[in-house]
C-alpha positions as CSV (number, residue, x, y, z in Angstrom):
1,X,151.5,107.7,-42.0
2,X,153.1,110.8,-43.7
3,X,155.4,112.9,-42.6
4,X,157.6,115.7,-44.2
5,X,161.1,115.4,-42.8
6,X,163.9,117.5,-42.6
7,X,167.3,115.2,-43.9
8,X,169.8,117.5,-43.1
9,X,170.5,121.4,-42.5
10,X,169.4,123.6,-45.1
11,X,167.9,120.8,-47.7
12,X,164.3,121.1,-48.2
13,X,161.5,119.4,-46.5
14,X,161.0,115.7,-48.1
15,X,157.8,113.7,-47.9
16,X,158.2,110.1,-46.2
17,X,156.2,107.0,-45.6
18,X,156.7,105.1,-42.6
19,X,155.1,102.7,-40.1
20,X,152.6,104.7,-37.7
21,X,154.9,104.2,-34.2
22,X,154.1,102.5,-31.3
23,X,153.6,104.5,-28.1
24,X,156.6,104.1,-25.7
25,X,156.1,104.0,-22.0
26,X,154.5,107.2,-20.8
27,X,153.7,108.2,-24.1
28,X,150.6,108.4,-26.2
29,X,150.3,108.2,-29.9
30,X,148.9,111.3,-31.9
31,X,146.8,111.5,-35.5
32,X,147.2,114.8,-36.2
33,X,144.4,116.9,-36.9
34,X,146.6,120.3,-37.6
35,X,150.0,121.8,-37.2
36,X,150.9,125.6,-37.0
37,X,154.2,126.2,-38.4
38,X,156.6,128.4,-36.4
39,X,159.1,130.6,-36.7
40,X,161.5,127.9,-34.7
41,X,160.5,125.4,-37.9
42,X,162.7,128.1,-40.2
43,X,165.4,127.5,-37.8
44,X,165.1,124.0,-37.4
45,X,165.5,123.5,-41.3
46,X,168.5,125.8,-41.7
47,X,170.3,124.5,-39.2
48,X,170.4,127.5,-36.7
49,X,169.8,125.4,-33.9
50,X,172.7,123.1,-32.0
51,X,170.1,120.7,-30.4
52,X,168.5,119.5,-33.5
53,X,168.5,115.9,-34.3
54,X,168.7,115.4,-37.8
55,X,166.9,113.9,-39.4
56,X,163.9,115.2,-37.9
57,X,159.6,115.8,-38.5
58,X,159.2,119.7,-37.6
59,X,156.2,121.1,-36.0
60,X,155.7,121.7,-32.2
61,X,152.2,123.6,-32.5
62,X,150.2,120.3,-32.8
63,X,146.4,119.4,-32.3
64,X,145.3,115.7,-32.3
65,X,143.3,113.1,-31.0
66,X,144.7,110.1,-28.6
67,X,144.5,106.8,-30.9
68,X,146.8,104.7,-28.2
69,X,148.7,105.1,-24.5
70,X,151.8,104.0,-23.9
71,X,152.5,101.7,-20.7
72,X,152.1,103.5,-17.1
73,X,150.1,106.4,-19.1
74,X,147.6,107.8,-16.4
75,X,144.9,110.7,-16.8
76,X,144.6,110.6,-20.6
77,X,141.5,108.3,-22.9
78,X,141.2,107.2,-26.4
79,X,139.9,110.1,-28.2
80,X,140.8,112.8,-25.8
81,X,141.5,115.9,-28.2
82,X,145.5,116.8,-27.3
83,X,148.0,119.6,-27.7
84,X,151.4,119.1,-27.9
85,X,154.0,122.3,-27.2
86,X,157.8,122.7,-28.1
87,X,158.9,121.4,-24.7
88,X,158.5,117.6,-25.1
89,X,160.0,116.8,-21.8
90,X,162.1,117.5,-19.1
91,X,164.6,115.2,-16.5
92,X,162.7,116.3,-13.2
93,X,165.7,116.2,-11.0
94,X,168.1,118.4,-12.3
95,X,168.2,122.4,-10.5
96,X,166.5,124.0,-12.6
97,X,163.6,121.2,-12.8
98,X,163.9,121.4,-8.7
99,X,163.6,124.7,-8.7
100,X,160.1,124.7,-11.3
101,X,162.0,126.3,-14.0
102,X,161.6,123.2,-16.5
103,X,161.8,125.5,-19.2
104,X,165.5,125.9,-18.2
105,X,165.8,121.8,-17.8
106,X,169.6,121.1,-18.5
107,X,168.4,117.8,-20.3
108,X,165.4,118.2,-22.0
109,X,163.7,117.0,-25.3
110,X,161.4,119.4,-27.7
111,X,159.1,118.8,-30.0
112,X,160.0,119.0,-34.0
113,X,163.6,119.8,-33.0
114,X,165.3,117.0,-30.5
115,X,162.3,114.0,-31.4
116,X,159.6,114.2,-34.3
117,X,156.7,116.4,-34.3
118,X,153.9,117.0,-36.1
119,X,154.4,117.6,-39.7
120,X,152.9,114.4,-39.9
121,X,150.0,112.3,-39.7
122,X,151.3,110.8,-36.6
123,X,153.3,111.2,-33.5
124,X,153.9,109.8,-30.7
125,X,154.4,112.3,-27.6
126,X,155.6,111.9,-23.6
127,X,152.0,112.4,-22.2
128,X,153.2,114.0,-19.1
129,X,153.9,117.2,-21.1
130,X,150.9,117.0,-23.8
131,X,148.0,119.6,-22.9
132,X,144.6,119.0,-22.3
133,X,142.2,121.0,-24.6
134,X,138.8,121.8,-24.7
135,X,136.4,120.5,-27.1
136,X,135.1,124.0,-28.3
137,X,138.9,124.8,-29.8
138,X,138.7,124.6,-32.7
139,X,141.7,122.4,-34.4
140,X,143.3,124.8,-37.1
141,X,143.0,128.5,-35.1
142,X,144.0,126.7,-32.3
143,X,147.6,125.4,-33.4
144,X,149.3,128.7,-33.3
145,X,148.3,129.0,-29.5
146,X,150.8,126.0,-28.6
147,X,153.6,128.4,-29.0
148,X,152.8,131.7,-30.7
149,X,150.1,131.9,-28.0
150,X,152.6,130.3,-24.8
151,X,155.6,132.2,-25.9
152,X,154.0,135.6,-26.6
153,X,152.1,134.9,-22.7
154,X,155.6,134.1,-21.3
155,X,157.2,137.1,-23.0
156,X,154.0,139.5,-21.7
157,X,154.5,138.3,-18.1
158,X,158.3,138.9,-18.2
159,X,157.7,142.4,-19.6
160,X,155.9,143.5,-16.5
161,X,153.1,145.7,-15.8
162,X,153.4,148.6,-17.7
163,X,150.7,150.4,-19.6
164,X,152.7,150.9,-23.0
165,X,154.1,147.9,-24.8
166,X,156.2,147.5,-28.2
167,X,155.6,144.6,-30.4
168,X,159.0,143.7,-32.8
169,X,157.7,141.4,-35.9
170,X,153.8,141.4,-36.0
171,X,153.5,137.5,-37.2
172,X,151.8,134.8,-35.1
173,X,152.9,135.6,-31.9
174,X,152.4,139.1,-31.5
175,X,149.0,139.7,-33.8
176,X,147.8,137.2,-30.7
177,X,149.8,138.6,-27.8
178,X,148.2,142.5,-29.0
179,X,144.5,141.2,-28.6
180,X,145.9,139.9,-25.0
181,X,147.6,143.1,-24.3
182,X,144.6,145.4,-25.7
183,X,142.1,143.6,-23.6
184,X,144.1,144.3,-20.1
185,X,144.2,147.9,-21.3
186,X,147.4,148.2,-22.4
187,X,148.4,150.5,-25.2
188,X,149.9,148.2,-28.7
189,X,152.7,149.9,-30.6
190,X,153.5,147.7,-33.5
191,X,156.9,148.0,-35.3
192,X,157.1,145.9,-38.7
193,X,159.8,145.5,-41.6
194,X,160.0,149.5,-43.3
195,X,157.7,149.6,-45.7
196,X,155.7,146.7,-44.7
197,X,152.1,148.5,-44.6
198,X,149.9,145.5,-44.5
199,X,151.3,144.9,-41.2
200,X,150.8,148.0,-40.1
201,X,147.3,147.9,-40.9
202,X,146.3,144.5,-39.9
203,X,148.0,145.4,-36.5
204,X,145.7,148.5,-36.3
205,X,143.1,146.0,-36.8
206,X,143.5,144.5,-33.4
207,X,143.7,147.3,-31.3
208,X,147.6,148.8,-31.6
209,X,147.2,152.2,-31.4
210,X,150.3,152.7,-33.4
211,X,151.7,150.9,-36.0
212,X,154.7,151.7,-38.1
213,X,158.3,150.4,-39.0
214,X,161.1,148.9,-37.0
215,X,163.6,152.5,-37.4
216,X,160.5,154.6,-36.4
217,X,160.3,156.5,-33.1
218,X,156.7,156.1,-31.3
219,X,155.0,158.8,-30.5
220,X,155.3,157.4,-26.9
221,X,158.2,156.4,-24.8
222,X,157.3,152.6,-24.2
223,X,157.4,150.9,-20.6
224,X,158.6,147.7,-22.5
225,X,159.4,146.3,-25.8
226,X,159.0,142.4,-27.2
227,X,161.2,141.2,-29.9
228,X,159.5,138.3,-31.8
229,X,161.6,139.4,-34.9
230,X,164.9,137.6,-34.9
231,X,167.0,140.7,-36.0
232,X,169.8,141.4,-33.1
233,X,169.6,144.7,-34.6
234,X,166.6,145.4,-32.8
235,X,167.6,145.2,-29.6
236,X,169.4,148.5,-29.2
237,X,166.9,149.8,-31.8
238,X,164.2,149.0,-29.2
239,X,166.2,149.9,-26.0
240,X,166.2,153.8,-27.5
241,X,162.1,153.8,-27.7
242,X,161.9,152.4,-23.9
243,X,161.7,154.3,-20.8
244,X,164.0,154.3,-17.8
245,X,163.6,151.3,-15.7
246,X,162.3,150.0,-19.0
247,X,162.4,145.9,-20.6
248,X,163.4,145.0,-23.7
249,X,162.6,141.2,-24.1
250,X,163.9,139.0,-26.4
251,X,161.3,136.2,-27.6
252,X,163.2,134.1,-30.2
253,X,165.1,131.4,-29.7
254,X,167.0,132.3,-32.4
255,X,168.8,135.7,-33.0
256,X,170.9,137.1,-34.9
257,X,174.3,138.9,-33.7
258,X,173.4,142.1,-31.4
259,X,175.5,145.0,-32.6
260,X,177.5,147.2,-30.1
261,X,175.6,150.2,-28.6
262,X,176.6,153.2,-26.3
263,X,176.0,152.3,-22.4
264,X,173.8,155.1,-21.9
265,X,171.2,153.3,-24.2
266,X,171.2,150.8,-21.3
267,X,172.1,153.1,-18.5
268,X,169.1,154.0,-16.3
269,X,168.2,150.7,-15.2
270,X,167.0,149.2,-18.7
271,X,166.9,145.6,-18.7
272,X,167.2,143.0,-21.9
273,X,165.8,139.5,-20.7
274,X,165.0,136.6,-23.0
275,X,162.8,133.9,-22.5
276,X,163.5,130.3,-23.0
277,X,160.7,127.8,-24.1
278,X,158.1,127.3,-21.9
279,X,156.5,125.2,-19.0
280,X,153.7,123.1,-18.6
281,X,152.1,125.6,-16.0
282,X,152.4,128.3,-18.8
283,X,150.1,126.3,-20.5
284,X,147.6,125.7,-18.2
285,X,147.5,129.4,-17.5
286,X,147.5,130.6,-21.2
287,X,144.6,128.6,-21.7
288,X,142.3,129.3,-19.0
289,X,143.2,132.8,-19.5
290,X,141.6,132.2,-23.7
291,X,138.8,130.2,-22.4
292,X,137.5,133.4,-20.3
293,X,139.0,136.0,-23.3
294,X,138.9,134.3,-26.7
295,X,141.2,135.5,-29.3
296,X,141.1,135.5,-32.7
297,X,143.6,133.9,-34.8
298,X,144.6,134.3,-38.5
299,X,145.7,131.1,-40.4
300,X,146.0,130.6,-43.8
301,X,146.5,126.7,-44.3
302,X,148.3,124.5,-46.3
303,X,148.1,121.0,-47.0
304,X,151.2,118.6,-45.5
305,X,152.5,117.9,-48.7
306,X,153.4,121.7,-49.2
307,X,155.3,122.6,-45.9
308,X,158.0,123.9,-47.7
309,X,155.9,126.5,-49.3
310,X,154.3,127.4,-45.9
311,X,158.0,127.8,-45.0
312,X,158.7,129.8,-47.7
313,X,156.0,132.4,-47.2
314,X,156.8,132.6,-43.2
315,X,160.4,133.5,-44.3
316,X,159.0,136.0,-47.0
317,X,156.7,137.7,-44.6
318,X,153.9,136.9,-46.9
319,X,151.2,135.7,-43.9
320,X,149.1,137.8,-42.0
321,X,148.6,135.4,-38.6
322,X,149.8,131.5,-38.6
323,X,150.5,129.6,-41.5
324,X,148.8,125.6,-40.5
325,X,149.2,122.5,-42.1
326,X,146.4,120.4,-42.4
327,X,147.2,116.4,-43.0
């Protein structure tokens, strides 16, 4: 098998040839069809996440086929289409798992972070945390749904039922969520880097009623804002744009420090929330919804060996939609 490996924080990925692994107890062996490139992969490569285990193969938006079953695996068959998301496993017995909040597990593993992920031709995964995917789902355009879609949807639910929703950072997650929100009759307000008129036009094409720079005021007060851009300064900026009782949801796993801001901007029962990881139930619910109301996913494909180029394009904001590696 071939894999793109991060050997140490800040180093470029290098291609390695390895023996195809044997699935352990409770695991399945997967041949990768496609793997999305997520901003979290940038954080893994840059050393921003303390839970990363180096060297590691990034990638947690994986679609592939089951090649082999480890001992004790039920519910999977060789040849089935499978999705591998960010949450690689949870302990099942800590207080959070007992409360059905496995996304907050005390001892989890994360695909492409603390266990090898999908920037490869093959990987093994905990069968209990993989998702059954319909044959009708396209392998390439389906990959961003496994994180950009799932984390976006979890953030969307946490944002509440308000009508006017602001999305800061119009990348892979926002371009999926904008379609979901517009389909629900919400008004979507898209915020991009100043001067990024291309992304603003892209947002309007997907149903946004307004698109502008992140330092601009929208034409109406927001009921909630979701921050996909990992920029701490956007927290006080977005607080100024939400009404009393409104919410600001921070959807990234990593963010630069949040600067100080006047208490008056928070007062009025405004809330700041964070989204941490995801649950298997998120996956089941989101993919059932997408099956009822499909979304259009915009992708740019790269060969596996060009993983560094895909990460660079993501870092520079050169993508409309999502990058996908195709081994």
